[in-house]
N, C-alpha and C positions, 0 to 999 in steps of 0.2 A: 503492499500500500505506502503510495506518495506520500511524504511529508508535506504538508500546505501551510506557509502563512497568509497573509493578507491575502484576500481576492478580488481583483476588481471585475467587475460586472460590466462588460460593454452592452450597448443600447439593445440589442440584438437579443440577448439574453431577458431583457423584460418582456420583450415584445413572443419572447417563443413562451414566454411562463405563462401571458395572458390574456395572449389573441388566438395560441394554438392549443390545439386538447391533443395528447398525446403521450407517452410513456416518457419522456423529456420533460414537457411542461409537467407532468406529475410529481417528480424527481425535485425539479426545482421548487418548486411547493412545499415539498415535505424540504428542501434545504431551509427555504425561508421560515419555515413553520419551528424545524429545530435550532433554528439562530435566534429567534423572538425572547427564549430563553435564556441565551449567554449574557456571560456580565459583561462583556466588551465587544466592540462591532468587528468583523473580522471581514468584514466585506466592502468592498469600496466602490464607488460610479463619480461620475461629475455632473458638473450641472447641468453641461451640455446635455448629456443623457435626457433629461427632464426637457430641455427642450427638443432635441429629435421625437420623444414620444408624444410630444404635444401635438407635432405637426398635423394627423391625421383625422385626429377628433376635433381640431380645430376646423379643419376642410370640410368635415363631416356632421360639424354642430353639434358635437355629441359629448355636452356638458357631461354626462356625468361620467364618464371615461376620462375627461381631463381632472376632475376634480381627483377620480381615484389615482392618476399618475403625480398628479398633487399630493397627494398624501403618503404615497406611496414613497418617492422620491425625495423623502426628509431624512435629514438626520437621525438617525437612532440606534438604541442600543447595538444591534446589529452591522448597521450600515451609515458609513460615514461619505457623507454627498460632500466634495470636496467642489471649490470654484476654478475657475479655469485663470488663475492667477497669472501676472505679467511672468514671472518666472517659471511656470508651468507651458505658457506660449512661449517662449523662449529655447526650452528642451523639446517642444513641437518642431517647431524652426530646424532647430538642430537633426532630429531625426529625419524630416524631410529632407533637409541637406543633405543625409547620410544616405538616404534609402527614394530615390527616386521616384516611385511610383507609389510611393504609400500619401491618401489625401491627406487633406489637412483634420477634417475631425478622426480619423482614425490616427495622428499624430497625436492629438489632445488628446483624447480618451489611451495613449500607451503614455504620454509624458506624465498623464495625472497618475496610473499605475508606477510610472517609475519614481518619481518624485514621494508618493504615499508608500515606498517601499514595500510593495505589493512584490511575494514571489511570484505570482500566476496572474494572467487578463484572462479571462470567461470570456469566448467569442464564439460564432459564429458564422462571422467574415473574412472569406478564403482572401480577401485582401492582405490581411495583415498574417506575417510570418511566424515561423517557429518561435522566434526569441528574437529581445531587443537588449540591448544594451546604447549605451552611450560610449562613442570609442574617442572622444574628447569630452572634458567641461567648457559648459556654456559661458560659466567665468570662473578661474581660477579660485574665487570661495567658497564656490558649488564645492556640500561634503561628494563623496562619488557616493555614484548610482548605483544599486548592486542589478544582475541582469535579470529579467522581468523572460518567463516562459508563457508561453501561449497553451492554454488549454483548449480543445472544443467539447462540448454540452452536448457529447455521448453514454450511454448508460454507461459503459465502464467506469468514466469519470467521474460524472456523478454519484455514482456507487462509494466510489473512492471517496470523492466529499462527503460523501455522508456518514461513511465508515469512520474518517476523519474526525469527524465531530460528536460521533459516540461514544472516542475512547478517551 
């Protein structure tokens, strides 16, 4: 079983959890439920996630779903929601400079995960590769950033996360 530190959740994970019915969505719901009783946050996302999630409900004038996302993507005992701060945006720019195919929203998610010292990023975005680290510091005064491993929301990975939460 893989050891997990803090795990960053990409926007598509919330879409899978709330808008698609499947074994994966059931496992994601189990993870959220199990984490609700944890003493400290071990999942991280960005305020950018809320912005991305709200597009479709706004387009469809679905106020109930907008309110659900607003309530869920908020700091809690188990979810740390971080702003897209200037220092994070500098890291995102560095990532894009090092990875020419990386889209800006993905770079911001990855940069947020790196700045939060997450060990993993859970994403279904195939444009996000296997791992990320910064080859150079954005500013010399910045602390070193540990590498980030990409994990996919498949049944074995989610089972492993559930098992690690039970331990």
